[in-house]
N, C-alpha and C positions, 0 to 999 in steps of 0.2 A: 303248802309247797305245790307248784304246778305239776299236773299229772305227767307231762312229758319228762320232767326232771326225775320224778319217781320211777318212771318206766326205764329211763337210761340207767339209773343207779341199780335197779333190780336186775337189769340185763347184765351190767358189769359184774355184779356179785354172783349171779347165777352161773355165768360163763367162767369166771375166774376163780371161784371158790375151790373147785376140784382140780383144775389145772394147776401145776406147780409154778404159778407166775404171780402170786400174791393178790388176793382179792382186796385186802385192807389197803395195800399200796395203791391199787387202781381207784378205790373209793376215795382215798385222800387226794389223789392226783386230779380227779374230776373237777372239784371246785378250784384247785390251784391253776389249772390250765384253761378252764372254761370261763372263769370270771364269775361263776355263780357263787352264792353264799354257801359256806360249808354246811353240809346237811346235818352234821353233828353225830355224836356217838349213838344217839337213840335210833336214828334211821339206819345207821350201820348195823346195829344189833338186830333191828327188825328184818333186814334183808338176810342177815345170817340165820335168823330163825326160819325164814322161808327155805333156805338151803338145808337146814336141819330136817325139815319135813321131807324134803326130797331124798336125803340120805336114808331116813327111816323107811321110806317107801321102797327105794331101790334095793337096800340091804335088809329087807324085812325078815328074811329067814335068820340071818345072823343076829339081828336085833331081838327076834323072838327067843333065840337061844340065850342071849345075854340077860333078857328079862326073866327067863326061867331060872337062870343062874342066880339072879337076885333073890328069887323065892327060895332056891336051894340053900343059899347062905343064911337066910332068915330062919330056916327050919333046921339048921345044923348040918346040912349035907354039903360040906365044903370041898369034898374030893372029886366032885363031878367036873367034866369038861366045862359045862355051862357055868358052874360056880367060879371056876378058874378064870374064864373069859370075863365075867362080870367084875371080879375083884381086880384083874389086871387093867381093865378099862378105868376103874376108879384110881388105881395107883398111877396110871399114866396121866391122869388129869390133875393130880395134886400139885405138881410143880408149876403149871401155868396158873392155877387158882391162887397159889401163894404169891407168885410174881405179880399177878393182876391186882391182888389186894394191897400189896406193898405200893405199887404205882398209884393206885386209887387213893390210898391213905395219904400219900405224899403229894397228891395233886399233880401227878406227872403223866396222866393218861394221854395228854395231847402234846407232850414234849417232842415226840418223834414224828408228828404228823406234818412233815415238811418235805419239799421236793428233794433237797440234798440228801437227806437220810434215805429216802426211797430209792434214789438213783444208785447210791453206793451199795445198799443192801441187795438191790436187784442184781447187780453185777457179781458181788462177792458170793452170795448164796447160789447164784447161777453156776459159778465155778465149782462150788461144793456139790451141787446136784450132778454136774457132769462127772466129777471125779468119782463120786460114790457109785453112780450108775455104770461108769466105764470099767471100774476095777472091782466092784462088789460082785461076789460069786452069785450064781443062780441056783441055790441048793436047798432053800428052805421054803416051806409053805406057811400060810397063816395059822394053821393048826399047830405049828411048832412054837408059837409065841410063848416066850418064857417070861418069868418075873424080871430077870435082868434086862431083857429086850424092852419090856413095857416101861421100865424105869428110864432107860436110856432114851427111848423115843419120847417119853414124857418130858425129860429135861430138854430135848431138842425142841419140842413143841412150845416150851416156855419162851424160847428165843424169838418165836414168831410174833410176839407182842410188838416187835419192831416192824413197822410197815415196810413192805418190800421184801421181807424175808420169805413169806408164803408159808402158812401153816402146813398145807399139804406138801409143799416142796421140801421143807426141812424134815418132816416126819418120813416122807418117802425116801429122802436121802439117807436118813438114819437106818431105815429098814433095808435099803439096798446095801449099805455098808455092812450090815449084819448078815447079809446073804440071802434075803428074801427075794423071790421072783417078783417081777414088776407088777403083775396084777395083784399078787398077794400083798405086796408093799402098799399099793394103793388101797386095797381093801382094808387093811389094818389102819391106815391113815384116816380113811373115811369113818370107820367105826370110832376112832379116837375123837373125831370131831363132835360126836353126839353129846357126850357129857361136857365137853369143853364149851360148846355153844350154849348148852343149857345153863352152865355156870355163869357165862357172860350175860345171858338173858335175865337170870335171877338177880345179878348184881345191879342191873339197870332198871328192872321192873319197878322198884321202889321209887326211882327218880321219876318215872312216867306217871305213877299214881300221885306222887307229891305235886307234880306240875299241874295236874288237873286240867290238862289241855286236851279237849276232845278232838280238836283238829289235828293235833300231833298224833293222837291215838289212831285216828282214821288214816292218816298218811302212813303210819307204821304198818297198819293192817294191809293196805293196798300194796305197799312195797314188799311185804312178806309174801303175799300171794303171787305177785309177778315173779319174784326171784325164785320161788318154788318151781314154777313151770319151766323157766329157763334153765334152772339147775338140773332138773330131771333130764332134759335134752342133752346138756353138756356132759353129765355124768355117764349117760348111755354111750355117747360118742367116745369119751376118754377111755372107758373100760374096754371098748372094742379096739381102739387104737393100740393099747398097751399089750394086746395079745401078740402083736407083730412088730411094733415100733420100740425104739429105745427112747430115752428122755431127751435126745439131742435136739429135736425141733423146739421143745420148750426152753432148752438152754439157749438156743440161738435167739429165740424171741426175747428172753431176758437180757441177753447181751445187746440186742438192737434197741430195746426200750431204755435200758440203763445208760447205754452209750449216748443215745439221742438226748436224754435228760442232762447228762453231764456236759455235753456240748452246749446245750441251751443255757445251762447254768454258768459255765466258765468261759465260753467263747466270746 
């Protein structure tokens, strides 16, 4: 794959993964609107893995606590805050893993990768983001994350398998509806992305090994590195913005993008 195309895909993923505007939708739109060949799920997963590294770096203190929690669980200390965080992250990941396995087994992983689905989900879940952010109270912190909230946010995350939904967008919407402050909603959403992206990478790693295509592996590595750099910059900017901004700018972007796609499709 040409380096320029890899760079564009990495930039798209890095910028859009953490903003609630759907990275998978933008990745699927690129070949549809540019006329380039679809990069395939393998490159999509590679750029997602790049953003995973960015999340781990940015939230390294929370990641360290979750990792320590995993050790606590293995040694029988399940009542610590760290153990609870680790277990809740696992619980929040189960719904999307099950949904992904079902789609993969049924051969339906590409069924939603079309412009019409992306357009409608961009608008519909943009409305959901606005409603949750507008009417959700600002009364809870990330440290208040409960089992119920982890499961509800995990169920919401599974819906993000539909391109255009936005994994961060729908999990932040769920967190805001549950009363979490904006920066804490984003923080929980980003932490939830770590096991989710790891699960997706694990499911496709076998395909990469079976393909035995060194060129594909090199393309994936380049895309992952570039997306990590752009993701770190985007994540830093978004977390600063959410200290004073509402979600309205992202909602307006979703409406503009979804509306333009619908006009292009039906006009």
